[in-house]
Every structure is written in structure tokens, then in C-alpha cells.
C-alpha positions as CSV (number, residue, x, y, z in Angstrom):
1,M,18.9,34.5,21.7
2,R,16.8,31.6,19.9
3,D,17.6,32.9,16.4
4,L,21.2,32.9,17.5
5,A,21.1,29.3,18.7
6,L,19.6,28.3,15.4
7,W,22.2,30.1,13.4
8,L,24.7,28.4,15.3
9,I,23.2,24.9,14.9
10,F,22.8,25.5,11.1
11,S,26.4,26.6,10.8
12,G,27.4,23.5,12.4
13,L,25.2,21.4,10.0
14,T,26.6,23.4,7.0
15,Y,30.4,22.5,8.2
16,S,29.3,18.8,8.9
17,I,27.5,18.4,5.5
18,V,30.4,20.1,3.3
19,R,32.9,17.5,5.0
20,R,30.6,14.5,4.8
21,P,27.7,14.8,2.5
22,W,26.0,12.0,3.7
23,T,24.9,13.7,7.0
24,G,22.7,15.9,5.2
25,V,20.3,13.0,5.3
26,P,19.8,12.9,8.9
27,A,20.0,16.7,8.9
28,L,17.2,16.7,6.5
29,A,15.1,14.5,8.9
30,V,15.6,16.5,11.8
31,V,14.7,19.7,9.7
32,A,11.6,18.1,8.5
33,Y,10.4,16.4,11.9
34,M,11.8,18.6,14.6
35,H,11.2,21.7,12.3
36,P,13.8,23.7,14.7
37,Q,13.3,27.0,12.8
38,G,9.6,27.2,14.1
39,Y,10.9,27.9,17.5
40,G,12.7,31.0,16.5
41,E,11.8,34.6,17.2
42,G,13.0,36.6,14.3
43,P,14.2,36.4,10.7
44,M,15.1,32.6,11.4
45,Q,11.5,31.8,11.6
46,A,11.2,32.5,7.9
47,F,14.5,30.6,6.9
48,P,13.9,28.1,4.1
49,A,15.9,25.4,6.4
50,Y,14.7,22.4,4.5
51,L,15.4,23.8,0.8
52,Y,19.0,25.1,2.1
53,V,19.9,21.6,3.5
54,F,18.8,19.7,0.5
55,L,20.7,22.2,-2.0
56,L,23.8,21.9,0.5
57,T,23.7,18.3,0.4
58,L,23.2,17.9,-3.3
59,T,26.2,20.5,-3.8
60,A,28.3,18.7,-1.3
61,T,27.7,15.4,-2.9
62,L,28.9,16.7,-6.4
63,I,31.8,18.4,-5.0
64,R,32.8,15.8,-2.7
65,P,31.3,12.5,-4.0
66,P,31.1,9.7,-1.4
67,R,32.5,7.2,-3.9
68,P,34.4,7.6,-7.3
69,W,32.1,8.5,-10.1
70,R,32.9,5.2,-11.7
71,E,31.1,3.2,-8.9
72,W,27.9,5.4,-9.5
73,P,26.5,3.3,-12.3
74,P,26.7,-0.1,-10.7
75,M,25.3,1.5,-7.7
76,L,22.3,2.9,-9.6
77,L,21.8,-0.5,-11.6
78,E,21.5,-2.3,-8.1
79,L,18.9,0.3,-7.0
80,A,16.9,-0.1,-10.2
81,R,16.6,-3.9,-9.1
82,D,14.2,-3.0,-6.6
83,P,10.4,-2.9,-7.8
84,R,9.6,-0.7,-4.6
85,L,11.4,2.0,-6.1
86,W,9.7,1.7,-9.6
87,L,6.5,1.7,-7.8
88,L,7.2,5.1,-6.0
89,I,8.2,6.5,-9.2
90,A,5.0,5.4,-10.7
91,F,3.1,6.5,-7.9
92,W,4.7,10.1,-8.3
93,A,4.3,10.1,-12.0
94,W,0.5,9.1,-11.6
95,T,0.1,12.0,-9.0
96,T,1.6,14.3,-11.7
97,W,-0.9,13.1,-14.2
98,A,-3.6,13.4,-11.6
99,A,-2.7,17.2,-10.8
100,Y,-2.5,18.0,-14.8
101,Q,-6.0,16.4,-15.0
102,A,-7.5,18.1,-12.1
103,P,-10.7,20.2,-12.7
104,V,-8.9,23.2,-11.1
105,S,-5.2,22.3,-11.6
106,A,-4.1,25.6,-10.0
107,F,-5.0,23.9,-6.7
108,A,-3.4,20.8,-7.2
109,W,0.1,22.0,-8.2
110,P,1.1,23.8,-4.9
111,R,0.7,20.6,-3.0
112,W,2.4,18.4,-5.8
113,W,5.5,20.6,-5.6
114,V,5.4,19.9,-1.7
115,F,5.2,16.2,-2.4
116,T,7.7,16.3,-5.1
117,K,10.1,17.9,-2.5
118,T,9.4,15.4,0.1
119,L,10.2,12.5,-2.3
120,A,13.1,14.4,-3.5
121,G,14.5,14.8,0.3
122,V,14.0,11.3,1.5
123,G,15.3,9.9,-1.9
124,L,18.7,11.4,-1.1
125,G,19.2,8.6,1.3
126,L,18.8,6.0,-1.5
127,L,22.3,7.7,-2.9
128,L,24.1,8.5,0.4
129,I,23.2,5.9,3.2
130,D,25.2,2.9,2.0
131,D,26.4,1.0,5.2
132,R,25.2,0.1,8.8
133,R,26.7,3.2,10.8
134,K,25.1,5.6,8.2
135,F,21.6,3.9,8.5
136,E,21.6,3.9,12.3
137,T,22.4,7.3,12.5
138,L,19.5,8.1,10.1
139,I,17.4,6.1,12.6
140,L,18.7,7.9,15.5
141,A,18.0,11.3,13.9
142,I,14.5,10.5,13.2
143,A,13.7,8.9,16.5
144,L,15.1,11.9,18.5
145,S,13.3,14.5,16.1
146,F,9.9,13.5,17.4
147,S,11.1,11.9,20.9
148,L,12.7,15.1,22.1
149,V,9.7,17.3,21.1
150,A,7.4,14.8,23.0
151,L,9.8,15.1,26.0
152,K,8.8,18.8,26.3
153,G,5.1,18.0,25.6
154,G,4.9,15.0,28.1
155,Y,6.7,17.2,30.6
156,W,4.0,20.0,30.4
157,A,1.2,17.2,30.1
158,L,2.6,15.8,33.7
159,L,2.7,19.0,35.2
160,H,-0.7,20.1,34.1
161,G,-2.6,16.9,34.9
162,A,-3.0,16.4,31.0
163,A,-5.7,19.1,30.9
164,D,-4.0,20.8,27.9
165,R,-3.5,18.7,24.5
166,V,0.2,18.3,23.5
167,Y,1.1,19.7,19.9
168,G,3.9,18.9,17.8
169,P,6.8,21.4,16.7
170,P,5.1,25.0,15.5
171,G,4.6,25.6,11.7
172,S,5.5,22.1,10.9
173,A,3.3,19.1,9.3
174,Y,3.0,17.4,12.6
175,Y,1.8,20.6,14.5
176,D,-1.9,19.3,15.0
177,N,-2.3,17.2,18.2
178,N,-3.7,14.2,16.3
179,L,-0.9,14.1,13.7
180,F,1.7,14.6,16.6
181,A,0.4,11.5,18.4
182,I,0.5,9.2,15.3
183,A,3.9,10.4,14.4
184,N,5.0,9.6,18.0
185,L,3.6,6.2,17.9
186,M,5.1,5.3,14.4
187,T,8.6,6.4,15.6
188,L,8.3,5.0,19.3
189,P,9.5,1.4,18.2
190,L,12.7,3.1,16.8
191,L,13.7,3.8,20.2
192,F,13.3,0.2,21.4
193,A,15.2,-1.0,18.3
194,L,18.3,1.4,19.1
195,G,18.0,0.4,22.9
196,Q,18.5,-3.5,21.7
197,R,21.4,-2.4,19.4
198,F,23.4,-0.4,21.9
199,V,24.0,-2.0,25.3
200,S,25.2,1.4,27.2
201,P,23.2,1.4,30.6
202,V,22.9,5.3,30.3
203,F,22.0,5.2,26.5
204,R,19.1,2.8,27.3
205,A,18.1,4.6,30.4
206,T,17.9,7.9,28.0
207,L,15.7,5.8,25.4
208,G,13.5,4.6,28.2
209,L,12.8,8.3,29.3
210,L,12.1,9.6,25.8
211,A,9.9,6.5,25.2
212,L,7.7,7.3,28.4
213,A,7.4,10.7,27.2
214,A,6.2,9.7,23.7
215,L,3.8,7.7,25.6
216,V,2.6,10.6,27.7
217,A,2.5,12.8,24.7
218,A,0.3,10.6,22.8
219,L,-2.1,10.2,25.7
220,S,-2.2,13.7,26.1
221,S,-3.1,14.3,22.4
222,W,-6.7,13.5,23.6
223,S,-6.9,11.6,20.0
224,R,-8.8,8.8,20.0
225,G,-7.4,7.6,16.5
226,A,-4.1,7.7,18.4
227,L,-5.4,5.4,21.1
228,L,-6.4,2.7,18.4
229,A,-3.2,3.3,16.5
230,G,-1.6,2.6,20.0
231,L,-3.4,-0.5,20.3
232,A,-2.5,-1.8,17.1
233,L,1.3,-0.8,17.7
234,A,1.2,-2.9,20.8
235,G,-0.4,-5.7,19.1
236,V,2.3,-6.0,16.5
237,M,5.2,-5.3,19.1
238,A,3.7,-8.2,21.3
239,W,3.6,-10.4,18.3
240,N,7.4,-9.7,17.6
241,G,8.9,-11.6,20.3
242,R,11.9,-9.5,20.9
243,F,9.5,-6.3,21.7
244,R,6.9,-8.2,23.6
245,L,8.4,-7.1,27.1
246,P,8.4,-3.4,26.0
247,A,4.9,-3.7,24.4
248,L,3.4,-5.3,27.6
249,G,5.0,-2.8,29.7
250,G,3.7,0.1,27.6
251,L,0.4,-1.3,27.9
252,A,0.3,-1.7,31.5
253,L,1.8,1.7,31.8
254,V,-0.9,3.2,29.8
255,S,-3.6,1.5,31.6
256,V,-2.1,3.1,35.0
257,L,-2.1,6.4,33.4
258,A,-5.3,6.6,31.9
259,L,-7.0,5.3,35.2
260,G,-4.8,7.3,37.7
261,F,-3.8,10.3,36.0
262,M,-5.7,11.4,33.0
263,P,-8.8,13.6,33.8
264,G,-12.2,12.1,33.7
265,A,-13.1,14.1,30.5
266,W,-10.5,12.1,28.8
267,L,-11.8,8.8,29.8
268,A,-15.2,9.9,28.8
269,R,-14.0,11.1,25.3
270,M,-11.9,7.8,24.8
271,T,-15.1,5.5,25.7
272,D,-17.2,7.6,23.2
273,I,-15.4,5.4,20.4
274,G,-18.1,2.6,20.9
275,D,-20.9,5.1,20.7
276,Y,-20.1,6.8,17.4
277,A,-23.7,7.1,16.2
278,R,-24.1,9.8,18.9
279,E,-20.9,11.4,18.8
280,T,-20.4,14.7,16.7
281,S,-16.8,14.2,15.6
282,A,-17.6,10.8,14.4
283,L,-20.7,11.8,12.6
284,S,-18.8,14.5,10.7
285,R,-16.0,12.0,9.7
286,L,-18.8,9.8,8.3
287,E,-20.4,12.4,6.5
288,I,-16.8,13.8,4.8
289,W,-16.2,10.0,3.8
290,R,-19.7,9.7,2.2
291,I,-19.1,13.0,0.3
292,G,-15.4,11.9,-0.7
293,L,-16.5,8.5,-2.0
294,E,-19.2,10.0,-3.9
295,N,-17.4,12.7,-5.8
296,G,-14.5,10.0,-6.1
297,L,-16.9,7.8,-8.2
298,Q,-17.4,10.7,-10.2
299,R,-13.8,10.6,-11.4
300,P,-12.8,6.9,-10.4
301,W,-9.5,7.0,-12.6
302,N,-8.0,10.4,-12.4
303,G,-9.3,11.7,-9.2
304,W,-9.6,15.2,-8.2
305,G,-5.9,16.0,-7.9
306,F,-4.2,17.2,-4.8
307,D,-6.4,19.3,-2.4
308,G,-9.6,18.2,-4.2
309,W,-11.5,19.1,-1.2
310,R,-11.2,22.7,-2.3
311,V,-13.4,21.9,-5.3
312,I,-15.8,19.4,-3.5
313,S,-16.1,20.3,0.2
314,D,-15.7,22.7,2.9
315,S,-13.7,20.2,5.0
316,L,-10.0,20.8,5.1
317,D,-9.1,17.1,5.5
318,W,-10.8,13.9,4.3
319,H,-10.0,12.3,7.7
320,S,-8.8,9.0,6.1
321,V,-5.8,8.1,4.0
322,Y,-7.8,5.7,1.9
323,V,-10.7,8.0,1.3
324,E,-8.2,11.1,0.4
325,L,-6.2,8.9,-1.9
326,F,-9.2,7.4,-3.9
327,V,-10.6,10.8,-4.0
328,E,-7.6,12.9,-5.3
329,Q,-5.6,10.3,-7.0
330,G,-8.4,8.3,-8.1
331,G,-8.4,4.1,-8.1
332,V,-5.2,4.0,-10.1
333,G,-3.3,6.1,-7.5
334,L,-5.0,4.3,-4.5
335,A,-3.8,0.9,-6.3
336,L,-0.1,2.1,-6.6
337,W,0.0,3.3,-3.1
338,L,-1.2,0.1,-1.7
339,A,1.2,-1.8,-3.9
340,L,3.9,0.4,-2.2
341,V,2.5,-0.3,1.2
342,I,2.4,-4.0,0.5
343,G,6.0,-3.9,-0.9
344,L,7.3,-2.4,2.3
345,L,5.6,-5.0,4.2
346,T,7.1,-7.9,2.3
347,V,10.7,-6.5,3.3
348,L,9.5,-6.6,6.9
349,W,7.9,-9.8,7.1
350,R,9.6,-12.7,8.9
351,P,12.6,-10.6,9.9
352,R,14.6,-13.9,11.2
353,K,14.2,-15.6,8.0
354,R,14.8,-12.6,5.7
355,F,17.8,-11.2,7.5
356,P,19.7,-14.3,8.6
357,G,23.2,-15.0,10.3
358,P,25.4,-12.8,12.2
359,S,26.1,-10.2,9.5
360,L,22.3,-9.3,9.2
361,R,21.3,-9.6,13.0
362,W,21.8,-6.0,13.5
363,A,19.0,-5.3,11.0
364,R,16.4,-7.3,12.8
365,P,15.4,-4.7,15.4
366,Y,14.8,-1.8,12.9
367,V,12.7,-4.4,10.7
368,R,10.6,-5.1,13.8
369,A,10.3,-1.3,14.6
370,L,9.2,-0.3,11.0
371,Q,6.6,-3.2,11.0
372,A,5.2,-1.8,14.3
373,G,5.1,1.8,12.9
374,M,3.3,0.9,10.0
375,A,0.8,-0.8,11.9
376,A,0.1,2.3,13.8
377,Y,0.2,4.5,10.6
378,L,-2.0,2.1,8.9
379,V,-4.6,2.2,11.6
380,G,-4.3,5.8,12.8
381,G,-4.5,6.8,9.0
382,A,-7.9,5.4,8.8
383,F,-9.1,8.6,10.5
384,L,-6.5,11.1,9.3
385,G,-5.6,12.6,5.9
386,I,-1.9,11.9,6.1
387,S,-1.3,10.2,2.6
388,Y,1.5,12.4,1.7
389,W,3.4,12.6,4.9
390,E,7.1,12.6,4.8
391,I,7.5,10.2,7.8
392,L,5.8,7.4,5.6
393,Y,7.9,7.8,2.5
394,Q,10.9,7.9,4.8
395,F,9.8,4.4,6.1
396,M,9.4,3.2,2.5
397,I,12.9,4.5,1.8
398,L,14.4,2.6,4.7
399,G,12.6,-0.5,3.6
400,I,14.5,-0.1,0.3
401,L,17.8,0.5,2.1
402,L,17.4,-2.5,4.3
403,E,16.7,-4.7,1.3
404,R,19.7,-3.6,-0.4
405,Q,21.7,-4.4,2.7
406,R,20.2,-7.8,2.6
407,R,20.9,-8.5,-1.1
408,A,24.5,-7.2,-0.7
409,L,25.0,-10.0,1.9
410,V,22.6,-12.5,0.6
411,P,23.6,-12.1,-3.1
412,S,21.8,-15.4,-4.3
413,S,18.4,-13.9,-2.7
414,P,15.7,-12.5,-5.2
415,A,14.5,-8.8,-5.0
416,L,11.1,-9.2,-3.3
């Protein structure tokens, strides 16, 4: 029955994408983040859903282009004005060089191919998401892809007293409890942004329920990195005046849940953060970071390429985006990546000033949401190797799209 349901879902997506190619972009987000085929029971589990939706979207775009072909060159030239796009291309080009230069490049190329597909998938949004309605549809698809899974996990946690950890979609890049918790926190502000944009009481109540489930699922991951990321998220949301009430309410709710609902072992685990010198997990991370930095300094420019741990260490994860990037992509790759992050943050800085007037007011909640989500990523990523996560580069593409909307309505403003 599950396979039949999945077949019907993908049949509906096929019909939608053939008629309106731009719907392939939110469909790719759903397939990447919710990973529906992972819930299959038979042949659908092996169905290459992401590749299928990507190729279908490309084909549909060529057959039924969303705009006349004569309008494509001006649009591409407008995209080329954004330095963040060139930084993203430069970073990808450097990862290609690092993979080529890797001591054992056979280990690096498979992961390079996955990263290339990731950039190609999110990059379709630059070509097909060109107005506010499409942008908000993509935001909704991203938010629901994580929060609906969190609803199931949060419900399970409430039933079992949070004794079991909450995991993400099976077979996905977000299955691990720590990873799913950070992804949940990154996309949680998108729910509040959607709630600000749409005034329907039923819609807002549904988003509130999903936000509650996301908080419970993040807590029930038993991840200390997620706890720190959640504090960073709440701090940035509180700093942004329009999100202050949800942030303070979320902190109060988390405090009540932590003290009254979470088991004693959870509280003991969280309080071990301050005693890292005696905690086994923290000590193992420190040792992995030491190994990574020592080996990174042996190849400080080119790095060891994707999956460099296969040559250096028995650990499957560098447990830090910053160590991972330095070891695998070298100092140049790390610098390009940091420039990309800073470039995104420049778009998100001071939303009231950068997105002025009634014509751009709709974008401000999403700017604040991306800002808060990046805070959760940058703190949570200090303890997890999530440098090549699709949701991170999705955020970067969303930032470029917001900047394009800003320049279209404020044409005299420079591309920052």
C-alpha cells in the first residue's frame, strides 16, 4: 500500500511539473528533505526520486519554458550581477580541484558527484523561481518537509516520555538524530515567517502545532549541539523584534518541557556540556579535531578532498563544518565557503532598511527566518560535519532570490 501511495504521489508530481515546470523546484525540496521513497516497502524504496524529478523538471523547462527564450539572456545577465553566485561557482570549482588533487581521488569523486547534484538541484530555483508566489511556495515546501516528519517524531516522543530519540526520514541525509534536530531548528523560523504572512486562523494554528512538534522533536533528539543551536536560534529571533514573542514563548515552553517532561537522564546529559573534560563524547570530538587540524596543516591549500577521513582517520565524521572544510578543501576552500556565508548574511542584514516600502514588506519575515536559521546552523555545525548539506545551499539560493527581488523593485541599489 505504501508503494502504491508513493506511485500516486509521484504521478501527481509528474503531471504538475509537465504543466508548470517551476513546481519541480519545491518538488525537489520535498524529495530531498522528506525523502518519501524511504517510507516505501518494495521497489519504490530504490526509486531514484531526486534524479527523476530533476531530469523531469529540466525536460519540462526545455519543452515548455516559463518565459520566451528572448527573455533568458537578460535574466541570466541579471543573475550574473550577484557576487554570491560567482562565489558559489568558485567554491564548487575549488572542490573539483581538491578532489582531483586528493591523495586518493577515488574516495573523493563519489562525494563530489553528490555535492554537484545538490548544487544543480537547488540551482534550478535561480532559473524558475521568479516571483513572490513561487518563492513562498518553495518556502512552504521546505518548512513542511521537515515539520511533518517532526510532527510524527514529536508525537512519538510525547507518547513515550522522550525515552527514545527522534530520527529523521529513513535513508535521507537527515536521518541521524543530531542532524535532524539541527535541520528542524534551521527551518523552524520559516513556520513563523509563514504565520506572519498569512492571516488565516486555521493556517496559523496548524503552523503553531507544527512548530511545537519541531521543538519537541529537537529536544527529544538528545543532542547537546542542538540545544546550543536552539539557544542561538532563540537569541537571534528575540533580537529580531517581530520574532521576539515566538522566541520567548519557545524558550519558556522548552524550559517547561525540559524540567517537567524530559527524563532525568536527558537533563544529566545536557548538564554535562559544562564538564566536557570528563565527558567521553566531548573528548572524542576534541581528539578528532586535533587529528583533523594536524593533517590539514600538512596540505593547507588543497586539502585532502571529499571524505578525506578515509585516508586520515577511522572516524566517519569530523564533527565540525570548520574542521571538515579545512581538512577536505584546504584553507582556500574554507575561505571561499566563509565568504559565501558572509555574502548571505549581508543580504539578511537589517531587513527593514534593505527591503523598504510596501512592495518589499512581504520579504522581511523570510529574511529574519533565514537569519535565525543560519544562526542555528553556524552553532550546530561547530559540532557536526554538515558542510555540504543541501539545506545550507538552499538557504544561499533563497538569499540570492531575495536579493534579485530587491534589485528588481529598488533598481538603483547596488548588488551587495
